[in-house]
N, C-alpha and C positions, 0 to 999 in steps of 0.2 A: 229340753222339755220342761217348761216352767210349770209350777204346781197348778196354775190356773187351767192347764189343759193336760195335766199329767195322767189322769185316769178317770174318764167319765164314769158316772155312777153305774150306768147300765153295764158298761164293760167290766167294771170291778166286780159287780154282782155275778155276772156270767162266769167270770174267771174263778171266783170263789166256789161257785157251785160245782164247776168242773173239777176243782181241786179236791173237793170232798169225795166225788166219785172216784177220782184217780187214787186217792189215799186208800179207799176201800179195796180197789183192785191191787194196789201195791202190797197190801197185807197178804194177799193170796199168792201173788207172783213175786216171790222173794229172790229167785235165782237170777243172776246176771250172766248173760251169755257173752263170752269173750270172742272177739273177732280177729282174724289174722290181718296183717298188713296187706293192703292192696295198693300196688304201685299204679299210679295214674298220671297221665299227661296233664299239664296245666298250661294256661294261656298267658298269665301275667308273668312278665320277665323284667328284671332290673328293679332296683329300689328307687322310688321317688325321693328326692332330697331337696334341700333348700339351697338356692343360689341367690344370696342377698335377699331381695324383696319378692322373689318369685320361686316357684317350684321348678325343679329340673328332672328330666329323665333322659338318659342316653345322650347327654350333652346338649339337650334342647330344652327350652322353657316348656312347662307342662301346666295346662289349664284344664279344669274339669267342671262338669255339671253332675250333681249327685242328688241323692234322696236319703231320707231317714226311714228305716223300718226297724223300730226298736224291738219288736216281738218275734223276729225270725227264729230265735232260739226256743220258742214255745211250740213250734210246729211238730205235732206228734202227741202221743198219749201220756208220756212221762210215767210209764209203767212197763213192766215186762221186758221182753227181749230188746236189747239196745238197737239193733239194726232194723227191726221190722215193726216195733211197737212204740218204743220210747221216742223215736224220731220219725218224721214223715218225709222221707227223701224225695218222693215224687212231688210233694207240695213245695219243698224247698227249691227243687230244680225248676218247676213250673214258674214260680215267682221270680227267680233269678232270670230266667229266659224272657219273661214279660218286661222286667225292668230294663234289661239289655236292649230289647226291641224298641223301647221308648226313649233310649238314649242315656240311661243311667250308667255312668262309668265309675262312680265311687259311692259306696253304701256305708252310711254311719249307722251302727247298730249296738245294742246292749250286749255286754259280756259279763253281766252280774245278775244275781238272784239269790237271796238268802232264804227263800221259802222252800217248802218241800216239793212243790210242783215245779218241775224244771229248774231246780236249784243248782247253781254252780257250787255254792258253799252253803248248804242248808244248816250246818252247825259250825261252830268256830273251829277253823283249821281242818275241816273235813271237806274234801273236794270230790264232787261226784264224777266218777269216771264216765258214767253214762251221759251226763249232761255235757261234759267236755268233748265226748265223742261226737255229740250232735254239732258242737261248734266246729270240730274238725271237718265235718261234712259241709257246713256252711262255707268255710273257707275254700274247700275243694270245689263246691258248686259255683261259688263266685268266680273263681279263677277260670273255670270252664266257660263262663259267660263273659269273660274279659272285664270283670268288675273287681275293683280293689275295695278293701274294707277298712273302715275306721272303727275298731272295737273300743268301747268305753268301759273302763275298769270298775266304776262305782257310781252311785247315784246320791246326790244331795237330798233328793226328795224321797218320800216314803214308798213309792212304787217299788215292788219286789224287795222290800226290806230296807234297802239303802243304808246309809250310815247310822240310822236309828238302830238297826239290828246290831251293828258293830258296837255301838255305845252300850246297848243292853247286855251284850256279851261281857262287857267290862263292869257291869253293875251300875251303870250311870243312867241318869234320866234322859229321856228322848224327847222328840218333838222339835219344831223349828227353834224354839227359844233355847234349846240345849245343844244344838248341832255344832255350835262354835267349838265345843270341847273336843270334837274329833280332830280338829286342825291344830290344837294346842297340846304340845307334847307333855307339858307339865300336868295338864288336866287329864290327859288320856294317853299315857305312854303305850298302853296295850293296843290302842287304835293304830299307832304307827307300825307296830310289829305285825298286826293282822293284815294291814294293807300291803306291806312289803312282802309278807309271806305269800299272799295271793298273787301278787305281781310276779314274784319269782317262780311260782309254780306254773303260771300261764306262759311266761316267756320261754321257759325251758321245756315246755310240753312238746312232745313229738306227735305230729298229726298222724294218726294210724292209717289214714288213706294214702298219704304221700311219703311218709318217712322223714318229713322236714319239720324241724322245730319251728314254733311260732316266731321266734326271734330271727329266724333265717328265711322266712317266707315273704317273697316280694308281693304276694297277694295283699298283705297288710300295707295299707297306705301310710298309716301312722297310728300311734296309740293315743287315746285321750284319757287324761287322769281321772276326770269325774264329770258327770253331767251337772253343769251349773253350780259349781262350788261357791260358797259365801262364808265370810267370817263376820256375821252380822250381829248388831246389838251390843257390841263390846266397847262402846265409846266412839265419839265423833272422830277421833284421830285414826282409829282402826278403820272406821267406815270409809274415810276418805283415802287413807294411805295404804291400807291393806297389808300392813307389815307382817302380821302373823300368817295370813294366807300365803303371802309371797315366800315366807320361810318354808311352809309346807310344800309349795310347788317346787321350790329349789331342791328340797330334800327328796321328794318322790320322783320328780322327772330326772334328777341326777342319778337316783338309784336305778331307774329303768335303763338309762344310758350306760350305767356300769355293767349291765348284763347284756344289753342289746345295742350293738354299735351300728346296726343297719337302718333302724327306723327313726322317723321323726316323732316328736311328742307334742301334743297340744294340751292346753289347760281345760278347755270346755266351757269358757266363760259366756255369760249372757250379754255382756256389754252394757249393763245398766250403769247409770251415773247421772248426777244432776248436770254435769257439764255437757251432756248430750241431750238433755231434756227428755230422757227416756228412763223411767224408773228412778230410784234413789241411789244414794251411796250405801253400799251393802258390804263393805269390807273386801271388795273384789274389783278394784279399779282397772279398767281396760288396759291402760298403758303400763302401770307399775307392775302388775302381775305378769304380763306377757313380755316384759323386758327381761325376764329371767333368762340367763344364758343357756338354760336347759330346755327352753320352749322354742319350737321351730316356726310356729305360725300363730297368728291371732285368730280369735273367733268371736262371733256375736250372734244373738238369737232374737231378731225383731218380730214382734207380733203387734202390728200397728193398730189393729181393730179391737184389741182388748179394751175393756171399759176404762182401765186405769191409764192406758196409753192414749187412745183416741186421736191417732195421727191421720192427717190427710195423706194422699199419695205424694204430694209435693214434699210434705214434712218427712215422710218415710225415706224418700230419695236423699234429702238433706242429711238425715241421720246416718244412712248407710255410707254416704260420702265422707262424713266426719270420721267414722270408724276407719274407712279405707285410707284416708289421709294420714291419720295417726299411725296406722299400721305400717304403711310404706315410708312415711317421712320421719316419724318419731321413733317408733319401735324398730323399724328397719327390717320387717319380716312380711311374708305373704299374708294375705287376708282371706279367711274362710268364713263365709256366711253359713255357719254350721246348722242353723235351723231358721226357717221363716215360713210364714204363710199368712193368708188373709181370710176373713170371714165377713159375711154380710155385705159384700161388695162384688162387683163383677171381677172374678178372679183372673180371667184371661187378660183383662185390661191392665190390672195391677201388675201381673206377672210380666207382661210385655214391657212395661216401663221399667220395672226393677231389673229384669235381665238385660235390657238395652243399656241401662246405666252401669251395670257390672261390666259389660263389654267395653263401654266407652271409657270407664275409669280404670280399666286394666286390673280388675279384681281377679283373684287367682282361682277361686272355686266356691261352690255353694252346694247346699243340700236342703231341699224343701222338706217341710214336715207335713204329712208323712204319706207313704205309699203302701197302704195295707193291701193284702191280696183279697181275692173274692171270698175266701172263707172267714176272714177276720171281720170283727165289728167295725164301727166307724164313729166319727164325731165331727165336729164342725170344721176340722182341719184335714179330714180324710181326702185323699186324691187317689181314686181307684182307676184301674185300667179302663180306657175309653173316655175318661173325663176330658172335656174340651181344652182345659188349660194344659194338658200334656202335649198338645201340638205346639204350644208356645215353648214349653220346656224342651221339646225335641229339637226345635230350630235353634234354640240357644246352645244345646249340647253340641249340635253339628258345628256351630261357630267356634266353640271352645276346642273341639277336636281339630278343626282346621287351623286354629291359632297355635295349636301345639305341633303343627307340622304333619297333620294326618294321623293323629292318635298313635304316637310311638309307644304307647303303654302296652300294646298287645301284640302277641305273636303266636298265632294258633299252632304253629308247628313246634313251639318250645316245649320242653318237658322238665319236670322236677323228678329227682330220685333221691333216695336216702344217701347215696354215695357221692352226691354232688351238691355240696352246700354252697349257697351264694357267697361271694366274697364280701368282706366287711366294707363299711364305708371308709372314706379317706381318713377320717379322724375319729378316734374313740372318745376324745375329751371335748365336750362342747365349750365354746367361748363366745364372748360378746361380738367378736369379729365375724364377718360372713363365713358361713360354713364352707369347708373345702369342696372343691368341685366333685361331682359324682363319679364314683369309681367305674360306673357302667359306661362311661363315654368311650366311643370307639377310638382306637389308636389309628394314626394315619397309615394308609396302605404301604406295605413294604415296596411296592412296585413304583411308588411315586418318586420323582426326582428329588434328591435331598438338597440340592443347591450347595451353598457355601456354609455348611455346618448347622443349618436350621431350616425348619419348615413352619409354616403358619396355616392352620385351618381356621376358616372364618365362616361359621355356621349361622345363617340368618333365619329368623322367624319373623316374617313381615306381614302385617295385617292392614297395610295401607295407612300412611300418615304416622305410623309408629312401628317399632321393631325392637327385637332383642337379638343379641349376638353372643354366642359362645366362641371364644377364641382359644385355640389349642396351639401352644408353642412347643415345638419338639426340638430337642438338642440332638442332632444327628452326628455330632462329633464323638471323639473317643475319650474326652475328659469332661468333667462336670463344669457347668457354668454357675458361678457364685455371684449373685446379684445381676438382675436383668432389667433392661429397659427396651420396650418395644415401641416403635414409632410408625405412624402412617399418616396419610393425608386423604381426607374425604374428597370426593369429586363433586359433591352437591352441598346442600345446606343442612346436613345432618347435625343435630344438636344432642349431645349425650346428657342424660339425666342421672339415673341410678347406676351404680357399678358394684361389682363384687369380685373378691379375690385378687384385686389389684387397685392401686391408686391411679386413677385415670384423670388427666387434665386435658383441656381443649383450648386452643387459641386459634380462632377462625376455623379453618379446615384442618389444621394440624393437630394431631392427637398424640399424647405420650402416655404410656401405661408402664408403671413401675411396680415391681414385686412387693408383696406384703412380707412381713418378717417370717411368717410360717411357710412361705413357698419361694424363698429367695434362691434356693439351689435347684438347678435342673440337672439331674444326673445324666451321664452319657446314655444315649439311646432312650431317654425318658422324656416326659412332657409335663407341662403345667397348663392349667386352664383358668381363664377368668372370663368375665362377661359384663355386658352393660345393656341398658335400655336407652333408646333414643327416639327422637321425633324427626320428621322431615316432611318436605313437600317436593313434588317433582320426581326426579330420578333418585334411586337408592342403590347405586352400583357398588360392588365390592371394591375396596381400595386397590389401586394398581400395584402398590409395592409396600412391603413391610421390612423394617430393619431391626435387628436384635443387637443391641450394644454396638451399633454402627455397621453391622454386617447385613447385607441384603439376604433375605430368606426366600426360599421358593414357596409359592402358594400351593396348598393342596385342597 
């Protein structure tokens, strides 16, 4: 959410007036009503992870179409009884159901506010139980509607206080000219402590509706460090290279992963830079920041019709493709178009071209800005229920679901409980190499023939002309295999491009996959997984035979 559209004047004024009324009510209603744990079923199951340049869920590539609703946490009066006055559950549920009906599968939303009205942390180190209870319900309601959530921890801009408030708590000057101090540990060591304390509280919080800690909740798609961070105005070297912001990203994303081994982390970048012809160099270079080993995907926020940008539709497509190319080929991670929208043009026409391009270029996910509900205000970027461009979005979402193999992200019969925490991801320590395969991948059926000591599962996600494959190699023997090489021969003209969790080489139709250092051993009755993306024309049959270290394996 760039400052140019961060808070329309009319919206700001209405919110401030409401805050005054609420403050008066709060003076009278001082009691907070505690509520008991309510066990409830949830629909989202399994953690979305990164497999090389794509997302994965349940052993398959995962693509999504999402939306931003930054103000969901403000639904309700912010006074009085937590369950019936502070939050408006009916409004939250209604909006979640509307988004789900329009095809939204991932919601990016704010989990920050330093003001009195709906403040998560209205004063330094004081966390509002009532406000976090409302976010508990947001996660619960999202899960019931098969929507995953990307909560954003903090704001670079002034809306809801942002890092200006954190700077003021340390006695430091505020405003855009001073925000660099927040990311510089020498200039504001207390800012680092404040941020980490807030993150620690949120990740370890137990949702009082489900009994599940935030860090263990598969409803969370990923965490985002901050909305549009910059380390701006501190010299040309910093503007171009982003050295200080990269250190902050490494520190904070690494801290999150030290507590939460389940979820991915994104930086929340805008993607500005002179190399892209979109904005300037602002101390947050797209590649250098998101090459952090603790960041799992890239992001960018294009607003082509802003006066300072003034891009045509063709230029916008070129810009998006430049980010996509750098994300997949240079950074080596999935690409998330974290915010975007148009104004002053035919939105349906622009969205059709943008979404078609994302599909053609194999982008991983997007979230348009923004989808307010009927009770919310609006601005030039509002897309409310019934808007014609939502039919374009819905078709795109259906395509992304199909490309994911029929939306493996949801399972209405699944349930969460306090006694059954999800299992952690395959690796607690992030590295520059592709992340380990997701722990949620199904194991081969015990009723399958095991062949001569090994089986191979070959799970294809084919969208015509291109496909991804997750390969599961199982050691069915009684002793561990140390060092493995899997070979097969394609029956057509398949050409492998990107790979993850193995070194894959191809000579004509013959393919050889060799273990990485971190997955060289396959324990007895255990498996390893790797994957690849490829292109083809004509037929795309599953290979007829696989051999593991020269031994033929049964296909499963």
